[in-house]
C-alpha atoms as an extended CHARMM CRD file, in Angstrom:
* protein
*
       205  EXT
         1         1  MET       CA            -10.3390000000      124.9800000000       44.1680000000  PROA      1               0.0000000000
         2         2  SER       CA            -12.2110000000      123.6360000000       41.3400000000  PROA      2               0.0000000000
         3         3  SER       CA            -11.4430000000      120.1770000000       39.4350000000  PROA      3               0.0000000000
         4         4  ALA       CA            -10.0550000000      119.3080000000       35.5710000000  PROA      4               0.0000000000
         5         5  ALA       CA            -13.2020000000      117.1670000000       35.7380000000  PROA      5               0.0000000000
         6         6  GLU       CA            -15.1370000000      120.3580000000       34.2140000000  PROA      6               0.0000000000
         7         7  TYR       CA            -12.7230000000      120.1260000000       31.6420000000  PROA      7               0.0000000000
         8         8  LEU       CA            -12.2520000000      116.3850000000       30.2430000000  PROA      8               0.0000000000
         9         9  PRO       CA            -13.4990000000      116.0890000000       26.6640000000  PROA      9               0.0000000000
        10        10  ALA       CA            -16.7350000000      114.4180000000       25.8250000000  PROA      10              0.0000000000
        11        11  ARG       CA            -15.2440000000      112.0260000000       24.1840000000  PROA      11              0.0000000000
        12        12  ARG       CA            -11.9460000000      110.3120000000       25.4790000000  PROA      12              0.0000000000
        13        13  THR       CA             -9.7780000000      109.1150000000       23.2280000000  PROA      13              0.0000000000
        14        14  LEU       CA             -5.4760000000      110.2380000000       23.8640000000  PROA      14              0.0000000000
        15        15  PRO       CA             -5.6130000000      112.7810000000       21.3230000000  PROA      15              0.0000000000
        16        16  SER       CA             -8.6510000000      114.6560000000       22.5680000000  PROA      16              0.0000000000
        17        17  LEU       CA             -7.5000000000      114.8940000000       25.7950000000  PROA      17              0.0000000000
        18        18  THR       CA             -3.9810000000      116.1130000000       24.9660000000  PROA      18              0.0000000000
        19        19  LYS       CA             -5.6070000000      118.6190000000       23.3170000000  PROA      19              0.0000000000
        20        20  ALA       CA             -8.3070000000      119.6390000000       26.0510000000  PROA      20              0.0000000000
        21        21  VAL       CA             -5.9150000000      119.6900000000       28.8900000000  PROA      21              0.0000000000
        22        22  GLN       CA             -4.3690000000      122.6200000000       27.4980000000  PROA      22              0.0000000000
        23        23  GLY       CA             -7.3320000000      124.5810000000       28.2190000000  PROA      23              0.0000000000
        24        24  CYS       CA             -7.1050000000      123.1560000000       31.3470000000  PROA      24              0.0000000000
        25        25  HSD       CA             -7.7420000000      125.6410000000       34.5680000000  PROA      25              0.0000000000
        26        26  GLY       CA             -8.9260000000      123.6420000000       37.2130000000  PROA      26              0.0000000000
        27        27  CYS       CA             -6.1090000000      124.8400000000       39.7280000000  PROA      27              0.0000000000
        28        28  GLU       CA             -4.5830000000      127.8290000000       39.3840000000  PROA      28              0.0000000000
        29        29  LEU       CA             -1.2160000000      126.2200000000       38.3160000000  PROA      29              0.0000000000
        30        30  TYR       CA             -1.6610000000      126.3370000000       34.3260000000  PROA      30              0.0000000000
        31        31  ALA       CA             -1.1430000000      130.1900000000       34.9430000000  PROA      31              0.0000000000
        32        32  ARG       CA              2.2040000000      130.3850000000       35.3250000000  PROA      32              0.0000000000
        33        33  ALA       CA              3.4280000000      127.3690000000       33.2140000000  PROA      33              0.0000000000
        34        34  THR       CA              4.2410000000      127.6290000000       30.0520000000  PROA      34              0.0000000000
        35        35  GLN       CA              1.5040000000      124.7490000000       28.4700000000  PROA      35              0.0000000000
        36        36  ALA       CA              0.1820000000      121.2470000000       30.1760000000  PROA      36              0.0000000000
        37        37  VAL       CA              1.8770000000      118.5040000000       29.4250000000  PROA      37              0.0000000000
        38        38  PHE       CA              0.1370000000      115.3250000000       28.4410000000  PROA      38              0.0000000000
        39        39  GLY       CA              1.3510000000      111.6250000000       29.1860000000  PROA      39              0.0000000000
        40        40  GLU       CA              2.8070000000      110.0970000000       26.0050000000  PROA      40              0.0000000000
        41        41  GLY       CA              3.4620000000      106.5340000000       24.1050000000  PROA      41              0.0000000000
        42        42  PRO       CA              0.8290000000      103.9080000000       23.1070000000  PROA      42              0.0000000000
        43        43  SER       CA             -2.8680000000      103.4450000000       23.8450000000  PROA      43              0.0000000000
        44        44  THR       CA             -1.9910000000       99.9370000000       23.8910000000  PROA      44              0.0000000000
        45        45  ALA       CA              0.9130000000       99.9900000000       26.6460000000  PROA      45              0.0000000000
        46        46  LYS       CA              1.2950000000       97.2550000000       29.2700000000  PROA      46              0.0000000000
        47        47  LEU       CA              3.0140000000       99.4840000000       31.8890000000  PROA      47              0.0000000000
        48        48  VAL       CA              2.3770000000      103.2110000000       32.5880000000  PROA      48              0.0000000000
        49        49  LEU       CA              4.9310000000      105.4540000000       34.1920000000  PROA      49              0.0000000000
        50        50  ILE       CA              3.6070000000      108.2820000000       36.5240000000  PROA      50              0.0000000000
        51        51  GLY       CA              6.0710000000      111.1810000000       38.2400000000  PROA      51              0.0000000000
        52        52  GLU       CA              5.1690000000      113.9260000000       39.5750000000  PROA      52              0.0000000000
        53        53  GLN       CA              4.7380000000      116.6590000000       37.4380000000  PROA      53              0.0000000000
        54        54  PRO       CA              6.5520000000      117.8540000000       34.3530000000  PROA      54              0.0000000000
        55        55  GLY       CA              9.6270000000      119.8160000000       35.3200000000  PROA      55              0.0000000000
        56        56  ASN       CA             11.5050000000      123.0500000000       33.4070000000  PROA      56              0.0000000000
        57        57  GLU       CA             12.5620000000      121.3310000000       30.4840000000  PROA      57              0.0000000000
        58        58  GLU       CA              9.0130000000      119.4660000000       30.2670000000  PROA      58              0.0000000000
        59        59  ASP       CA              7.2770000000      122.8350000000       30.4400000000  PROA      59              0.0000000000
        60        60  LEU       CA              9.3310000000      124.7420000000       27.4220000000  PROA      60              0.0000000000
        61        61  GLN       CA              8.9040000000      121.4120000000       25.1030000000  PROA      61              0.0000000000
        62        62  GLY       CA              5.8220000000      119.5280000000       26.0860000000  PROA      62              0.0000000000
        63        63  HSD       CA              6.4200000000      116.6850000000       26.3380000000  PROA      63              0.0000000000
        64        64  PRO       CA              7.0370000000      114.3430000000       29.6590000000  PROA      64              0.0000000000
        65        65  PHE       CA             10.7590000000      113.3460000000       31.0920000000  PROA      65              0.0000000000
        66        66  VAL       CA             12.8260000000      115.0720000000       28.4280000000  PROA      66              0.0000000000
        67        67  GLY       CA             14.9180000000      116.9810000000       30.4220000000  PROA      67              0.0000000000
        68        68  PRO       CA             17.8450000000      115.4300000000       33.5090000000  PROA      68              0.0000000000
        69        69  ALA       CA             15.8460000000      113.1030000000       34.7390000000  PROA      69              0.0000000000
        70        70  GLY       CA             14.2910000000      112.0570000000       31.5970000000  PROA      70              0.0000000000
        71        71  ARG       CA             17.4420000000      110.8230000000       30.1630000000  PROA      71              0.0000000000
        72        72  GLU       CA             17.9900000000      109.1380000000       33.9780000000  PROA      72              0.0000000000
        73        73  LEU       CA             15.0380000000      107.4020000000       33.2410000000  PROA      73              0.0000000000
        74        74  ASP       CA             15.5900000000      106.5800000000       29.6310000000  PROA      74              0.0000000000
        75        75  HSD       CA             18.8200000000      104.6230000000       30.7950000000  PROA      75              0.0000000000
        76        76  ALA       CA             17.2090000000      102.9150000000       33.5600000000  PROA      76              0.0000000000
        77        77  LEU       CA             14.5860000000      101.7770000000       31.2440000000  PROA      77              0.0000000000
        78        78  GLU       CA             17.3870000000      100.6660000000       28.8540000000  PROA      78              0.0000000000
        79        79  GLN       CA             19.3120000000       98.3610000000       31.3360000000  PROA      79              0.0000000000
        80        80  ALA       CA             15.4980000000       97.1900000000       32.7230000000  PROA      80              0.0000000000
        81        81  GLY       CA             14.9070000000       95.4460000000       28.7920000000  PROA      81              0.0000000000
        82        82  LEU       CA             12.2410000000       98.0000000000       28.6510000000  PROA      82              0.0000000000
        83        83  ASP       CA             11.7850000000      100.1240000000       25.6480000000  PROA      83              0.0000000000
        84        84  ARG       CA             10.7250000000      103.6300000000       26.1590000000  PROA      84              0.0000000000
        85        85  GLY       CA              8.5240000000      103.8490000000       22.5900000000  PROA      85              0.0000000000
        86        86  ASP       CA              6.6010000000      100.4490000000       24.6540000000  PROA      86              0.0000000000
        87        87  VAL       CA              5.3600000000      102.4980000000       28.2220000000  PROA      87              0.0000000000
        88        88  PHE       CA              2.9310000000      105.3390000000       28.5430000000  PROA      88              0.0000000000
        89        89  VAL       CA              5.0200000000      108.2760000000       30.8030000000  PROA      89              0.0000000000
        90        90  THR       CA              2.8420000000      110.5490000000       32.1090000000  PROA      90              0.0000000000
        91        91  ASN       CA              3.0590000000      112.6180000000       35.5950000000  PROA      91              0.0000000000
        92        92  ALA       CA              0.4370000000      113.0700000000       38.2080000000  PROA      92              0.0000000000
        93        93  VAL       CA              0.6790000000      117.2210000000       37.3230000000  PROA      93              0.0000000000
        94        94  LYS       CA              0.2940000000      118.0390000000       34.2860000000  PROA      94              0.0000000000
        95        95  HSD       CA              1.5160000000      121.9260000000       34.8100000000  PROA      95              0.0000000000
        96        96  PHE       CA              5.0710000000      122.6680000000       35.7440000000  PROA      96              0.0000000000
        97        97  LYS       CA              4.8820000000      124.3640000000       40.0810000000  PROA      97              0.0000000000
        98        98  TRP       CA              7.7050000000      126.4020000000       40.2980000000  PROA      98              0.0000000000
        99        99  GLU       CA              9.3460000000      128.9950000000       42.7810000000  PROA      99              0.0000000000
       100       100  PRO       CA             11.9980000000      131.8860000000       40.7350000000  PROA      100             0.0000000000
       101       101  ARG       CA             15.9410000000      131.4760000000       42.1600000000  PROA      101             0.0000000000
       102       102  GLY       CA             17.5550000000      133.8240000000       39.9850000000  PROA      102             0.0000000000
       103       103  PRO       CA             17.1600000000      133.5560000000       36.8190000000  PROA      103             0.0000000000
       104       104  ARG       CA             15.8960000000      130.0360000000       37.3770000000  PROA      104             0.0000000000
       105       105  ARG       CA             13.0280000000      127.7610000000       37.6190000000  PROA      105             0.0000000000
       106       106  LEU       CA             12.9290000000      125.8900000000       40.5970000000  PROA      106             0.0000000000
       107       107  HSD       CA             10.6190000000      122.9760000000       41.0260000000  PROA      107             0.0000000000
       108       108  LYS       CA              8.6070000000      123.0500000000       44.0460000000  PROA      108             0.0000000000
       109       109  LYS       CA              6.3080000000      120.4060000000       45.3250000000  PROA      109             0.0000000000
       110       110  PRO       CA              2.1640000000      120.3460000000       44.0280000000  PROA      110             0.0000000000
       111       111  SER       CA              0.3480000000      120.3720000000       46.9740000000  PROA      111             0.0000000000
       112       112  SER       CA             -2.5240000000      117.7450000000       47.7520000000  PROA      112             0.0000000000
       113       113  ARG       CA             -5.4020000000      120.1150000000       46.6830000000  PROA      113             0.0000000000
       114       114  GLU       CA             -3.1630000000      120.4660000000       43.3150000000  PROA      114             0.0000000000
       115       115  LEU       CA             -3.3630000000      116.9590000000       42.9590000000  PROA      115             0.0000000000
       116       116  SER       CA             -6.5570000000      116.1400000000       43.9130000000  PROA      116             0.0000000000
       117       117  ALA       CA             -8.0640000000      118.7680000000       41.3470000000  PROA      117             0.0000000000
       118       118  CYS       CA             -5.7760000000      117.2810000000       38.3490000000  PROA      118             0.0000000000
       119       119  ARG       CA             -6.4990000000      113.6720000000       38.9310000000  PROA      119             0.0000000000
       120       120  PRO       CA             -9.6740000000      113.0390000000       36.1570000000  PROA      120             0.0000000000
       121       121  TRP       CA             -6.6160000000      113.5020000000       33.6680000000  PROA      121             0.0000000000
       122       122  LEU       CA             -4.5330000000      110.7010000000       35.3870000000  PROA      122             0.0000000000
       123       123  ASP       CA             -7.8470000000      108.7050000000       35.7460000000  PROA      123             0.0000000000
       124       124  ALA       CA             -9.0510000000      109.5710000000       31.9680000000  PROA      124             0.0000000000
       125       125  GLU       CA             -5.2740000000      108.1890000000       31.0260000000  PROA      125             0.0000000000
       126       126  LEU       CA             -5.4760000000      104.9800000000       32.6640000000  PROA      126             0.0000000000
       127       127  GLU       CA             -9.0590000000      104.1080000000       31.7860000000  PROA      127             0.0000000000
       128       128  LEU       CA             -8.5480000000      104.1890000000       28.1590000000  PROA      128             0.0000000000
       129       129  ILE       CA             -4.6550000000      102.5760000000       28.5920000000  PROA      129             0.0000000000
       130       130  GLN       CA             -5.9590000000       99.9920000000       30.5190000000  PROA      130             0.0000000000
       131       131  PRO       CA             -2.1940000000       98.8580000000       31.6850000000  PROA      131             0.0000000000
       132       132  GLU       CA             -1.6000000000       95.5940000000       33.3500000000  PROA      132             0.0000000000
       133       133  GLY       CA              1.1570000000       97.3540000000       35.5250000000  PROA      133             0.0000000000
       134       134  ILE       CA              1.6850000000      100.8600000000       36.8990000000  PROA      134             0.0000000000
       135       135  ILE       CA              5.3440000000      102.1790000000       38.2940000000  PROA      135             0.0000000000
       136       136  CYS       CA              4.8870000000      105.5460000000       40.3530000000  PROA      136             0.0000000000
       137       137  LEU       CA              8.1540000000      107.4380000000       40.2680000000  PROA      137             0.0000000000
       138       138  GLY       CA              8.6630000000      109.1230000000       43.5730000000  PROA      138             0.0000000000
       139       139  ALA       CA              7.2050000000      109.5780000000       46.7230000000  PROA      139             0.0000000000
       140       140  THR       CA              4.1030000000      112.4120000000       44.8780000000  PROA      140             0.0000000000
       141       141  ALA       CA              2.8250000000      110.3430000000       42.4810000000  PROA      141             0.0000000000
       142       142  ALA       CA              2.5880000000      106.7230000000       44.8870000000  PROA      142             0.0000000000
       143       143  GLN       CA              0.8290000000      108.7310000000       47.6980000000  PROA      143             0.0000000000
       144       144  SER       CA             -1.4480000000      110.0410000000       45.4110000000  PROA      144             0.0000000000
       145       145  LEU       CA             -2.4830000000      106.3160000000       44.2910000000  PROA      145             0.0000000000
       146       146  LEU       CA             -1.6430000000      104.7940000000       47.1390000000  PROA      146             0.0000000000
       147       147  GLY       CA             -2.3840000000      106.7780000000       50.1670000000  PROA      147             0.0000000000
       148       148  LYS       CA             -0.7300000000      109.2620000000       51.8160000000  PROA      148             0.0000000000
       149       149  SER       CA              0.9650000000      106.9500000000       54.2410000000  PROA      149             0.0000000000
       150       150  PHE       CA              2.8000000000      105.0950000000       51.7980000000  PROA      150             0.0000000000
       151       151  ARG       CA              7.0700000000      105.1880000000       52.1010000000  PROA      151             0.0000000000
       152       152  ILE       CA              9.1550000000      104.2120000000       49.6040000000  PROA      152             0.0000000000
       153       153  THR       CA             11.5960000000      103.8930000000       51.8710000000  PROA      153             0.0000000000
       154       154  ALA       CA              9.5090000000      100.8870000000       53.3660000000  PROA      154             0.0000000000
       155       155  GLU       CA              7.9120000000       99.5310000000       50.4330000000  PROA      155             0.0000000000
       156       156  ARG       CA              9.7440000000      100.6370000000       47.2230000000  PROA      156             0.0000000000
       157       157  GLY       CA              9.5780000000       97.6220000000       44.5330000000  PROA      157             0.0000000000
       158       158  LYS       CA              6.3900000000       95.5540000000       45.9230000000  PROA      158             0.0000000000
       159       159  ARG       CA              4.2250000000       95.2120000000       43.5460000000  PROA      159             0.0000000000
       160       160  ILE       CA              0.4300000000       95.9420000000       45.0540000000  PROA      160             0.0000000000
       161       161  ARG       CA             -2.5890000000       95.0940000000       43.8690000000  PROA      161             0.0000000000
       162       162  GLY       CA             -5.1020000000       97.8170000000       42.6730000000  PROA      162             0.0000000000
       163       163  GLU       CA             -8.2770000000       98.5950000000       42.9220000000  PROA      163             0.0000000000
       164       164  ASN       CA             -8.7350000000       97.8390000000       38.8780000000  PROA      164             0.0000000000
       165       165  SER       CA             -6.9630000000       94.9580000000       37.5860000000  PROA      165             0.0000000000
       166       166  ALA       CA             -3.4750000000       96.6970000000       37.5000000000  PROA      166             0.0000000000
       167       167  TRP       CA             -0.8770000000       95.9010000000       39.4310000000  PROA      167             0.0000000000
       168       168  LEU       CA              0.9100000000       99.5130000000       41.3440000000  PROA      168             0.0000000000
       169       169  MET       CA              4.8880000000       99.7410000000       41.9120000000  PROA      169             0.0000000000
       170       170  ALA       CA              6.7700000000      102.5850000000       43.4760000000  PROA      170             0.0000000000
       171       171  THR       CA             10.0090000000      102.9870000000       43.2770000000  PROA      171             0.0000000000
       172       172  TRP       CA             12.4780000000      106.4090000000       43.0170000000  PROA      172             0.0000000000
       173       173  HSD       CA             12.1460000000      109.3480000000       41.0210000000  PROA      173             0.0000000000
       174       174  PRO       CA             14.8940000000      109.8120000000       38.6810000000  PROA      174             0.0000000000
       175       175  SER       CA             15.3120000000      113.1320000000       39.4930000000  PROA      175             0.0000000000
       176       176  ALA       CA             15.5290000000      111.5350000000       43.3660000000  PROA      176             0.0000000000
       177       177  ILE       CA             18.4040000000      109.9300000000       41.5310000000  PROA      177             0.0000000000
       178       178  LEU       CA             19.9970000000      113.4060000000       40.3580000000  PROA      178             0.0000000000
       179       179  ARG       CA             19.4110000000      115.1880000000       44.0870000000  PROA      179             0.0000000000
       180       180  ALA       CA             21.6310000000      112.1730000000       46.0400000000  PROA      180             0.0000000000
       181       181  PRO       CA             23.6250000000      113.8120000000       48.0410000000  PROA      181             0.0000000000
       182       182  ASP       CA             26.9980000000      111.5500000000       46.5960000000  PROA      182             0.0000000000
       183       183  GLN       CA             27.9580000000      109.1340000000       44.2270000000  PROA      183             0.0000000000
       184       184  GLU       CA             27.6170000000      105.5560000000       46.6690000000  PROA      184             0.0000000000
       185       185  ARG       CA             24.0150000000      106.7460000000       47.3620000000  PROA      185             0.0000000000
       186       186  ARG       CA             23.4140000000      107.4060000000       43.9240000000  PROA      186             0.0000000000
       187       187  HSD       CA             24.6630000000      104.7380000000       42.2850000000  PROA      187             0.0000000000
       188       188  LYS       CA             22.7850000000      102.8190000000       44.9300000000  PROA      188             0.0000000000
       189       189  MET       CA             19.2800000000      104.1980000000       44.3530000000  PROA      189             0.0000000000
       190       190  ARG       CA             20.1520000000      103.6940000000       39.9660000000  PROA      190             0.0000000000
       191       191  ALA       CA             20.6000000000      100.1580000000       40.6100000000  PROA      191             0.0000000000
       192       192  GLU       CA             17.5750000000       99.7820000000       42.7420000000  PROA      192             0.0000000000
       193       193  LEU       CA             15.8150000000      101.6710000000       39.9710000000  PROA      193             0.0000000000
       194       194  VAL       CA             17.1830000000       99.3600000000       37.5660000000  PROA      194             0.0000000000
       195       195  ALA       CA             16.1720000000       96.0510000000       39.5120000000  PROA      195             0.0000000000
       196       196  ASP       CA             12.7020000000       97.4710000000       40.1490000000  PROA      196             0.0000000000
       197       197  LEU       CA             11.8310000000       97.6180000000       36.1310000000  PROA      197             0.0000000000
       198       198  LYS       CA             13.6550000000       94.7020000000       35.4700000000  PROA      198             0.0000000000
       199       199  SER       CA             11.3280000000       93.0720000000       38.3970000000  PROA      199             0.0000000000
       200       200  ALA       CA              8.1290000000       95.1250000000       36.3610000000  PROA      200             0.0000000000
       201       201  ALA       CA              9.8420000000       94.0910000000       33.2260000000  PROA      201             0.0000000000
       202       202  LYS       CA              9.3970000000       90.0610000000       34.4500000000  PROA      202             0.0000000000
       203       203  ALA       CA              5.6510000000       90.4810000000       35.7940000000  PROA      203             0.0000000000
       204       204  LEU       CA              4.2250000000       91.4040000000       32.3840000000  PROA      204             0.0000000000
       205       205  ARG       CA              5.7490000000       88.7110000000       30.3480000000  PROA      205             0.0000000000
């Protein structure tokens, strides 16, 4: 498998990366996606939120976190006192990986090879933004940055010093909250996500 590295523009800005990612064939996921979905937010953002990959709505609209999980995230950010317009929101993988289920397209977890192939886009985003903090939403994003042995159940909400100057934290992906087996579990995970976002907001002040 090739990598996204050869598709990155020579002059890197968020607009140039956003345009260039549409031509990326660094892995096979581009072939079945409507479009690539790049990160969005200010280049001066102190906080970057990283999910796994675009979902069905994101793939169709071309923007990150605009589906049900995005609405869940927006609500959590609001409760935590964070303005979505102040944070940069992106995904570890830029194309929607899916499998058919009747008329629906259901999310399918990206492989480690696909995560690795797409990593240059994420690295370029982080290099440009230079955030103070990075929050990994869900296990896939967390393991891509913190190693395959990382477990959200054990390490959720803890700030970890990253390789560069930014600290990292992992918490629940909003879609995991929506998939929770019962209302009690959903309520608990939702409260933990908000608490982790509040902790991140406090660390940035």
